[in-house]
C-alpha positions as CSV (number, residue, x, y, z in Angstrom):
1,M,5.7,-12.0,5.0
2,A,5.5,-8.1,6.3
3,T,1.8,-7.0,7.2
4,A,0.3,-5.0,4.0
5,W,-1.3,-2.1,5.3
6,Y,-4.1,0.2,3.6
7,A,-2.7,3.9,4.8
8,T,1.2,4.8,5.6
9,R,2.9,6.5,8.2
10,E,3.2,9.5,7.1
11,D,-0.6,9.4,6.2
12,V,-1.7,8.8,10.0
13,K,0.6,11.4,11.3
14,G,-0.3,13.8,8.9
15,A,-4.0,13.6,10.4
16,L,-2.5,13.8,13.8
17,D,-0.2,16.9,12.8
18,S,2.4,14.8,14.2
19,A,6.0,15.4,13.7
20,E,7.9,12.9,11.5
21,T,10.7,12.8,14.3
22,A,8.2,12.2,17.1
23,R,9.2,8.9,19.1
24,N,5.9,6.7,18.4
25,N,6.3,5.2,15.2
26,G,6.1,1.8,16.8
27,Q,2.7,2.8,18.0
28,V,1.5,4.4,14.8
29,D,2.7,1.5,12.9
30,R,0.6,-1.2,15.3
31,A,-2.3,1.2,14.9
32,I,-2.5,1.2,11.1
33,A,-2.0,-2.6,11.0
34,S,-4.9,-3.3,13.5
35,G,-7.0,-1.0,11.4
36,S,-6.0,-2.5,8.2
37,R,-7.3,-5.6,9.3
38,A,-10.5,-4.5,11.0
39,I,-11.4,-3.3,7.6
40,E,-11.0,-6.9,6.0
41,A,-13.1,-7.9,8.8
42,L,-15.5,-5.4,7.8
43,T,-15.9,-5.8,4.3
44,H,-14.6,-9.5,3.9
45,R,-12.3,-8.5,1.4
46,R,-8.0,-7.9,1.0
47,F,-7.4,-5.1,-0.8
48,Y,-3.9,-5.8,-1.9
49,P,-2.5,-8.2,-4.6
50,Q,-1.0,-11.6,-3.8
51,L,0.6,-13.9,-6.1
52,A,-0.8,-17.5,-5.0
53,V,-2.1,-20.9,-5.6
54,R,-5.5,-21.4,-3.9
55,Y,-7.7,-25.0,-3.8
56,F,-11.2,-25.5,-4.1
57,D,-13.4,-29.0,-3.8
58,W,-15.3,-30.0,-6.6
59,P,-18.3,-30.5,-6.8
60,N,-18.2,-27.4,-5.3
61,P,-20.9,-26.9,-2.5
62,N,-21.6,-23.3,-3.4
63,S,-22.3,-24.2,-7.1
64,R,-25.7,-25.1,-8.2
65,T,-24.4,-25.7,-11.7
66,A,-21.4,-28.0,-13.2
67,F,-19.9,-25.0,-15.2
68,R,-19.8,-22.2,-12.5
69,L,-16.9,-22.1,-9.3
70,W,-17.5,-19.5,-6.8
71,L,-14.1,-18.4,-5.2
72,D,-15.8,-16.6,-2.3
73,A,-13.3,-15.1,-0.2
74,D,-10.5,-16.0,-2.9
75,E,-11.7,-13.2,-5.5
76,V,-9.2,-13.2,-8.0
77,I,-7.6,-10.6,-10.1
78,T,-5.7,-12.6,-12.8
79,V,-5.6,-16.1,-13.6
80,T,-2.0,-17.8,-14.4
81,S,-3.3,-21.3,-14.7
82,L,-6.2,-23.5,-14.1
83,T,-6.4,-27.4,-13.7
84,A,-9.1,-29.8,-12.4
85,G,-8.9,-33.2,-11.8
86,G,-4.8,-32.7,-12.6
87,V,-6.0,-31.8,-16.2
88,A,-5.3,-28.1,-17.2
89,I,-7.8,-25.9,-18.5
90,P,-6.7,-23.4,-21.5
91,A,-7.4,-19.7,-20.7
92,T,-9.5,-20.0,-23.7
93,D,-11.9,-22.4,-22.2
94,Y,-13.0,-20.1,-19.5
95,F,-14.3,-17.0,-18.3
96,L,-13.6,-14.8,-15.3
97,E,-16.9,-13.1,-14.3
98,P,-18.5,-10.9,-13.9
99,F,-16.9,-9.8,-17.0
100,N,-18.3,-6.2,-17.3
101,S,-17.2,-5.1,-13.6
102,G,-14.3,-7.2,-12.9
103,P,-11.4,-7.6,-11.3
104,P,-12.1,-8.8,-8.9
105,F,-13.7,-12.0,-10.2
106,T,-15.9,-13.8,-8.3
107,H,-16.5,-16.6,-10.0
108,V,-15.0,-18.8,-13.0
109,E,-17.5,-20.5,-15.6
110,I,-16.4,-23.0,-18.5
111,D,-17.0,-21.8,-21.6
112,L,-19.7,-24.3,-22.6
113,D,-18.9,-24.0,-26.3
114,S,-15.6,-25.3,-25.3
115,P,-14.3,-29.3,-24.9
116,S,-13.3,-28.6,-21.1
117,A,-15.3,-29.2,-18.0
118,F,-14.5,-29.0,-13.8
119,S,-13.8,-32.5,-12.9
120,S,-12.8,-34.3,-9.6
121,G,-10.4,-36.5,-10.4
122,G,-9.7,-39.3,-7.8
123,T,-11.0,-37.1,-5.2
124,R,-13.3,-34.0,-4.6
125,Q,-10.7,-32.9,-2.2
126,R,-9.0,-29.8,-3.6
127,A,-9.6,-30.9,-7.2
128,I,-9.6,-27.5,-8.6
129,A,-6.2,-25.3,-8.0
130,I,-5.9,-22.0,-9.9
131,T,-2.6,-19.9,-9.6
132,G,-2.8,-16.3,-10.2
133,T,-3.2,-13.1,-8.4
134,F,-5.7,-12.8,-5.5
135,G,-7.0,-9.8,-3.8
136,H,-9.7,-6.8,-4.7
137,S,-7.9,-5.3,-7.3
138,A,-3.9,-4.4,-8.7
139,A,-4.2,-0.8,-9.3
140,E,-1.0,1.0,-9.4
141,E,0.8,4.2,-10.3
142,P,4.3,5.0,-11.5
143,V,6.2,6.8,-8.6
144,G,10.0,7.0,-9.5
145,A,12.8,4.8,-10.8
146,L,15.7,3.2,-9.1
147,T,19.0,5.6,-9.2
148,A,21.3,2.5,-8.6
149,S,21.1,-1.2,-9.2
150,L,19.4,-3.2,-6.4
151,A,21.1,-6.5,-5.6
152,A,18.6,-9.8,-5.0
153,D,19.9,-9.4,-1.5
154,P,16.8,-9.6,1.3
155,A,19.2,-6.7,3.2
156,A,19.6,-4.6,0.4
157,T,18.2,-1.1,0.3
158,A,16.8,1.4,-2.8
159,T,17.6,5.1,-3.6
160,A,15.2,6.3,-6.6
161,T,14.3,8.9,-8.2
162,W,10.7,9.7,-7.0
163,T,8.2,11.7,-9.3
164,T,6.2,12.3,-6.1
165,A,7.4,13.1,-2.7
166,R,4.2,11.2,-1.5
167,I,6.1,7.6,-0.7
168,G,5.4,6.5,2.9
169,V,6.1,3.7,5.2
170,G,3.8,0.9,4.5
171,D,3.0,1.6,0.6
172,I,3.5,-1.6,-1.6
173,L,5.7,-1.3,-4.7
174,R,6.5,-2.9,-7.7
175,I,9.7,-3.1,-8.9
176,D,9.5,-5.3,-12.5
177,A,7.9,-8.4,-11.0
178,E,8.9,-8.1,-7.5
179,R,6.7,-6.5,-5.0
180,V,8.5,-5.1,-2.0
181,I,7.0,-2.7,1.1
182,V,8.4,-0.1,2.5
183,T,9.3,-0.3,6.1
184,E,11.5,2.9,6.2
185,R,12.5,6.0,4.7
186,T,16.1,7.2,4.6
187,M,18.4,10.3,4.0
188,V,20.6,10.2,0.6
189,D,23.3,12.5,-0.6
190,S,21.8,14.4,-3.6
191,T,25.4,14.9,-4.7
192,Q,24.3,18.9,-5.2
193,N,25.5,21.4,-2.5
194,L,23.7,24.6,-1.2
195,G,24.7,27.4,-3.6
196,N,23.8,29.9,-1.0
197,T,24.1,31.2,2.4
198,M,20.8,30.7,4.8
199,T,20.3,32.2,8.2
200,A,18.2,31.0,10.8
201,S,15.2,32.7,9.8
202,A,12.1,31.0,8.8
203,G,11.5,33.8,6.5
204,D,14.7,32.9,4.6
205,V,13.4,30.2,2.6
206,T,15.3,30.0,-0.8
207,V,17.5,27.0,-1.2
208,Q,19.9,27.3,-4.4
209,V,21.0,24.1,-6.1
210,S,22.7,23.3,-9.4
211,N,20.2,21.1,-11.1
212,G,16.5,21.7,-9.3
213,T,15.2,19.0,-11.9
214,A,16.7,16.5,-9.3
215,F,13.9,17.4,-6.6
216,T,10.0,17.2,-6.4
217,A,7.7,19.3,-4.6
218,E,6.6,18.2,-1.3
219,E,9.9,16.5,-0.9
220,V,12.1,16.9,2.6
221,I,15.4,17.7,2.2
222,L,18.2,17.7,5.0
223,V,20.7,20.6,5.0
224,G,23.0,20.2,8.1
225,S,20.7,18.6,11.0
226,E,17.7,20.8,9.7
227,R,14.9,19.2,7.7
228,M,13.4,21.3,4.9
229,R,10.1,20.7,2.7
230,I,10.3,21.9,-0.7
231,V,7.0,24.1,-1.4
232,D,7.9,24.9,-4.8
233,I,10.7,24.8,-7.3
234,A,11.7,27.5,-9.8
235,G,14.5,26.6,-12.0
236,N,17.4,25.6,-9.4
237,N,15.9,27.6,-6.8
238,L,13.8,25.6,-4.0
239,T,11.5,27.3,-2.1
240,V,11.1,25.2,1.6
241,K,9.4,25.2,4.8
242,R,12.0,25.4,7.2
243,A,12.7,23.5,10.3
244,W,10.1,21.0,9.1
245,D,9.8,17.3,10.8
246,G,10.2,19.1,14.5
247,T,14.0,20.2,13.8
248,V,15.8,23.0,14.7
249,L,16.0,26.3,12.5
250,A,19.7,26.9,12.0
251,A,22.3,29.0,10.1
252,H,23.8,27.1,6.9
253,S,26.8,28.0,4.7
254,S,27.1,27.7,1.3
255,G,28.6,24.8,-0.2
256,V,27.2,22.2,2.6
257,D,26.0,18.8,1.0
258,V,22.0,18.7,0.7
259,F,20.5,15.4,1.3
260,T,17.3,14.0,0.1
261,L,14.6,11.5,2.1
262,T,14.7,9.1,-1.1
263,G,16.3,6.1,0.2
264,V,14.2,3.4,1.4
265,E,14.5,0.1,3.4
266,L,12.3,-2.5,1.9
267,D,10.8,-5.9,3.0
268,R,11.6,-7.6,-0.2
269,A,10.1,-10.5,-2.2
270,Q,6.2,-9.6,-0.5
271,L,2.9,-10.9,-1.6
272,G,4.2,-13.8,-3.1
273,T,6.4,-12.5,-5.2
274,T,10.3,-13.7,-5.8
275,L,13.2,-12.0,-4.7
276,A,14.9,-10.7,-8.3
277,A,17.8,-8.4,-8.8
278,H,17.1,-4.7,-10.2
279,S,18.7,-2.6,-12.6
280,S,19.3,1.2,-12.2
281,G,16.8,3.1,-14.1
282,A,14.0,0.2,-13.7
283,T,10.4,2.2,-12.9
284,I,9.0,1.9,-9.6
285,Y,5.5,1.7,-9.0
286,R,2.9,2.0,-6.2
287,H,-0.1,-0.1,-5.2
288,V,-2.9,2.2,-5.3
289,V,-5.5,1.4,-1.8
290,P,-9.2,2.7,-3.0
291,D,-9.8,6.4,-1.7
292,L,-12.6,4.6,0.9
293,V,-10.6,2.3,2.3
294,R,-7.7,4.7,2.7
295,D,-9.6,7.2,4.7
296,L,-11.3,4.5,6.7
297,A,-7.6,3.0,7.5
298,I,-6.4,6.4,8.4
299,A,-9.5,7.0,10.8
300,E,-9.5,3.7,12.5
301,A,-5.6,4.3,13.1
302,V,-6.1,7.9,14.9
303,N,-9.1,6.8,16.8
304,Q,-6.9,4.0,18.4
305,L,-3.9,6.2,19.1
306,Q,-6.1,9.0,20.6
307,Q,-8.0,5.9,22.7
308,E,-4.9,4.7,24.2
309,T,-3.8,8.4,24.5
310,S,-7.0,8.6,27.0
311,G,-6.5,5.2,28.5
312,Y,-9.5,4.0,26.7
313,A,-11.5,6.5,28.8
314,R,-13.3,8.4,25.6
315,V,-16.5,7.5,26.0
316,I,-19.9,9.0,25.4
317,G,-23.2,8.5,27.8
318,E,-23.5,6.9,31.2
319,G,-24.6,3.2,32.4
320,E,-26.0,1.0,29.7
321,N,-26.2,4.0,27.4
322,A,-22.4,4.5,26.9
323,R,-20.4,3.8,24.1
324,E,-17.1,4.4,22.9
325,G,-16.2,7.8,21.6
326,T,-15.0,7.2,18.1
327,G,-17.2,10.5,16.7
328,R,-19.5,10.5,14.0
329,G,-17.4,10.5,11.1
330,L,-15.9,7.1,11.6
331,F,-19.3,5.2,12.0
332,D,-20.2,7.1,8.5
333,L,-16.7,6.2,6.8
334,R,-17.5,2.4,8.1
335,R,-21.1,2.5,6.8
336,D,-19.8,4.1,3.4
337,T,-16.7,1.7,2.9
338,M,-19.1,-1.2,3.5
339,A,-21.5,-0.1,1.0
340,A,-18.9,0.4,-1.6
341,Y,-16.9,-2.5,-1.5
342,G,-18.3,-4.8,1.5
343,R,-18.7,-8.6,0.0
344,Q,-22.0,-9.8,0.2
345,A,-22.9,-13.1,1.9
346,R,-24.5,-15.8,-0.7
347,A,-26.7,-18.5,-0.3
348,R,-25.0,-22.3,-0.8
349,A,-26.7,-24.6,-2.8
350,V,-28.9,-27.3,-1.5
């Protein structure tokens, strides 16, 4: 399984004001992965949805009552099936709690007005099995649609019409019932051509195309070997920022191809989902990480990258008072994230 991140490569590079074409992608990716795992250790939570089966002993050592099962680190978003002692418990016979504030749901309670009950069967070990989507939340937003069919092949890549340009490496996407993780972004021929000549001047910022609705503000396009960032669209005229991502300002002739950064390489069938074929036009959804968690993931990655650059020599104070020079803002972000999303400890039943 690919590693789930709480920020994208583009998020971190934007915070560092680092060009996309800089040769430090591997270093940035590693820092994001480390920061994401540090957040999980801090909050004792996972902020991505995962389809799985989780097993629990019964009687449960955390329960003081015979009708409540505490899930602890395995908090759940949705439940597909629940069995106890090998007997299926209908969804109408139990409640996911806390009802008013979940998901995530931290425990399961049997409806006392139902005939169902938790039981151990032949052994208390792994007596209860829950199949469902586990994690803190499965919030998502539509971000585009496939422009071509996507085969049920782990090596198949995807092209899309995005409704937002803010798709980055590390994003978790859902297409139909399959979740995928973006591992790289690639240029795709837009099938449109430059309708005007352009000089090698940063002030020459109009790109004429035949269909402006096929593009999105903040999207990156490629004309020749020069990347440009779209800042505005008026009809079939794109207003761009020239020489984007560290590319070289150049002159361009009318009629040359216009490429868009709308292709993505994917790790398929992630987070417990199954590899499947998808038709052209299928809606693409992006998993939404809570704002504080995303901000902390960016901050943790930026701090690690800056520490590595200085050889981990960024310290404040001397002797016994020396400490890592992370900056006050990072400590505040950690505190606020823990206050908002930290899973609290709970005493076991005696």
